[in-house]
C-alpha positions as CSV (number, residue, x, y, z in Angstrom):
1,M,142.2,88.5,69.4
2,R,145.0,85.8,69.5
3,S,145.8,83.8,66.3
4,G,144.1,80.4,66.0
5,R,141.1,81.8,67.8
6,R,137.9,83.0,66.2
7,R,135.2,84.7,67.5
8,E,131.8,82.7,68.2
9,E,128.7,84.2,66.8
10,P,126.3,83.9,69.7
11,R,124.0,81.0,68.5
12,G,120.4,79.9,69.6
13,N,117.4,81.6,69.9
14,F,117.2,83.0,73.3
15,T,116.0,86.7,74.5
16,L,117.5,88.7,77.2
17,E,114.9,87.9,79.2
18,D,115.3,84.4,78.8
19,T,118.7,84.8,79.9
20,W,118.2,86.9,82.6
21,R,116.0,84.2,84.2
22,A,118.2,81.7,83.6
23,M,120.9,83.9,85.5
24,E,118.5,84.4,88.6
25,K,118.4,80.6,88.7
26,L,122.4,80.6,89.5
27,V,121.7,83.2,92.4
28,E,118.9,81.1,93.9
29,A,121.5,77.9,93.7
30,G,124.0,79.9,95.7
31,L,126.3,79.9,92.4
32,V,126.4,83.7,91.9
33,R,125.8,86.7,94.7
34,N,125.0,89.5,92.3
35,L,123.8,89.7,88.6
36,G,125.1,92.9,86.3
37,L,124.6,94.0,82.7
38,S,127.2,94.7,80.3
39,N,126.9,96.7,77.2
40,F,123.0,97.0,77.3
41,N,121.4,100.2,76.2
42,R,118.4,102.2,78.0
43,S,115.6,99.9,76.4
44,Q,117.5,96.8,77.1
45,I,118.0,97.6,80.7
46,D,114.3,98.7,80.9
47,R,113.4,95.1,79.5
48,I,115.1,93.3,82.2
49,F,113.7,95.5,85.1
50,E,110.2,94.8,83.8
51,V,111.1,91.1,84.4
52,A,113.7,90.8,87.1
53,I,113.2,89.1,90.3
54,I,116.4,89.8,91.2
55,K,117.8,93.1,89.9
56,P,121.0,93.8,88.3
57,T,123.2,96.0,90.6
58,V,125.7,96.8,88.0
59,L,126.4,98.1,84.4
60,Q,129.4,97.6,82.6
61,I,129.6,100.1,79.8
62,E,132.3,102.2,78.0
63,A,133.1,105.4,79.2
64,S,136.1,107.8,78.7
65,I,136.8,111.3,78.0
66,G,136.3,110.3,74.2
67,F,132.9,108.7,74.8
68,L,131.4,110.1,78.1
69,N,128.3,108.1,77.6
70,E,126.7,110.7,80.1
71,K,123.0,110.0,79.3
72,L,123.4,106.2,80.0
73,I,125.4,106.7,83.0
74,K,123.0,109.2,84.5
75,Y,120.1,107.1,83.6
76,A,121.6,103.8,85.5
77,H,122.5,105.8,88.5
78,S,118.7,106.9,88.5
79,I,117.5,103.6,88.6
80,G,120.3,102.4,91.4
81,L,122.5,100.8,89.4
82,Q,126.5,100.9,89.9
83,V,128.1,101.8,86.6
84,T,131.5,100.3,85.6
85,G,133.5,102.1,82.9
86,Y,135.8,100.4,80.9
87,A,138.2,101.5,78.4
88,P,138.8,104.8,80.6
89,F,142.1,105.5,78.6
90,G,140.3,105.1,75.4
91,S,141.9,102.2,73.5
92,P,145.2,103.0,72.6
93,G,146.6,100.8,69.8
94,T,143.2,99.6,68.4
95,S,142.7,102.2,65.9
96,S,144.4,105.0,64.2
97,E,141.0,106.5,64.0
98,F,140.7,107.8,67.3
99,S,143.6,110.0,69.2
100,N,145.3,108.4,71.9
101,P,144.0,110.3,75.4
102,L,147.3,109.6,77.0
103,Q,149.0,112.1,74.8
104,N,146.1,114.7,74.7
105,P,148.0,118.2,75.9
106,C,145.0,119.1,78.0
107,I,145.4,115.8,80.2
108,V,149.1,115.5,80.0
109,D,149.1,119.6,81.4
110,I,146.7,118.6,84.3
111,A,148.8,115.5,85.2
112,K,152.0,117.9,85.5
113,R,149.8,120.0,87.7
114,H,149.0,117.1,90.1
115,N,152.3,115.5,89.8
116,K,150.5,112.4,88.3
117,S,150.3,110.6,85.0
118,A,147.9,111.0,82.3
119,G,146.4,107.7,82.9
120,Q,145.9,108.5,86.7
121,I,144.0,111.5,85.5
122,L,141.7,109.7,83.3
123,I,141.2,107.2,86.1
124,R,140.5,110.0,88.6
125,H,138.4,111.8,86.2
126,G,135.6,108.6,86.0
127,I,135.8,108.0,89.8
128,Q,134.6,111.6,90.2
129,R,131.9,110.9,87.8
130,G,130.6,108.2,89.9
131,L,132.1,105.4,87.8
132,I,133.7,102.4,89.1
133,V,136.9,102.5,86.6
134,I,138.6,99.7,85.4
135,P,141.7,100.2,83.4
136,K,143.3,97.4,81.7
137,S,147.0,96.5,82.6
138,S,149.0,93.5,83.1
139,N,151.9,95.6,83.9
140,P,152.5,95.3,87.9
141,E,154.1,98.7,88.3
142,R,151.4,100.3,86.1
143,I,148.9,98.4,87.9
144,R,150.1,100.2,91.5
145,E,150.0,103.4,89.6
146,N,146.5,102.9,88.9
147,I,145.5,102.6,92.3
148,D,147.3,105.5,93.4
149,V,144.3,107.9,92.8
150,F,142.6,108.8,95.8
151,D,145.3,111.3,97.1
152,F,144.2,114.2,95.0
153,E,141.0,115.4,93.4
154,L,140.3,117.4,89.9
155,S,138.8,120.7,90.3
156,E,135.2,121.4,88.7
157,E,137.6,123.6,86.2
158,E,139.7,120.4,85.5
159,M,136.7,118.1,85.2
160,S,135.1,120.6,82.7
161,M,138.2,120.6,80.7
162,L,138.5,116.7,80.6
163,N,135.0,116.7,79.7
164,R,135.8,118.5,76.6
165,A,139.1,117.3,76.3
166,D,138.6,114.9,73.5
167,P,135.4,115.6,71.3
168,N,135.1,112.5,69.2
169,Q,132.3,111.3,71.3
170,R,132.2,107.9,69.7
171,R,132.2,104.6,70.9
172,R,135.6,102.6,70.6
173,F,134.0,99.1,70.9
174,E,131.0,98.7,68.6
175,L,131.4,94.9,68.3
176,K,130.6,95.5,64.2
177,A,130.6,91.8,63.4
178,W,127.4,91.4,65.5
179,C,125.4,94.5,64.4
180,K,123.1,92.7,62.6
181,L,121.9,90.5,65.4
182,P,118.6,91.8,67.1
183,E,120.1,92.1,70.4
184,Y,122.9,94.5,69.3
185,P,122.8,97.3,71.9
186,F,124.8,100.1,70.0
187,H,121.9,101.3,67.3
188,A,120.0,103.1,70.1
189,E,121.2,106.8,70.9
190,Y,122.0,105.3,74.6
């Protein structure tokens, strides 16, 4: 967060369902084409599907080798949601508590075999898991590199190795400042 800015606590007494109904009105007014969900757990997704006239098309969640989020991804795909996976590189620099997957020896080795960067391997891993992968970068060279992932495939063995490469299996983004709010999504298993 930039200095001088402070994170706002959500205000008001609105449910997820109230918010969804308001968003549907934006579609009806022609201001929005599609609606999606971000950082929802299974129970919250189900609540939206129960009331939605216009169904969500996408779920954006954290998905990396350090937090595979397999159950939620499988569930989302089973009900027709596309899944956008953010933080495919973990969150290098946000916490020393987590290892940097870009330096993980397993990933570096696979990258060398394919003549690719570790980041490209992590992006490809997400794509082969059926995700829309959104790595963060403001560096034009790295953005071009991140796109160059469609000229190779990872083998089943490499995918399996990557799935086991960072066994932390812990979420990096927990929004801990909001954990006491009634709609906080990360108390649930998935």
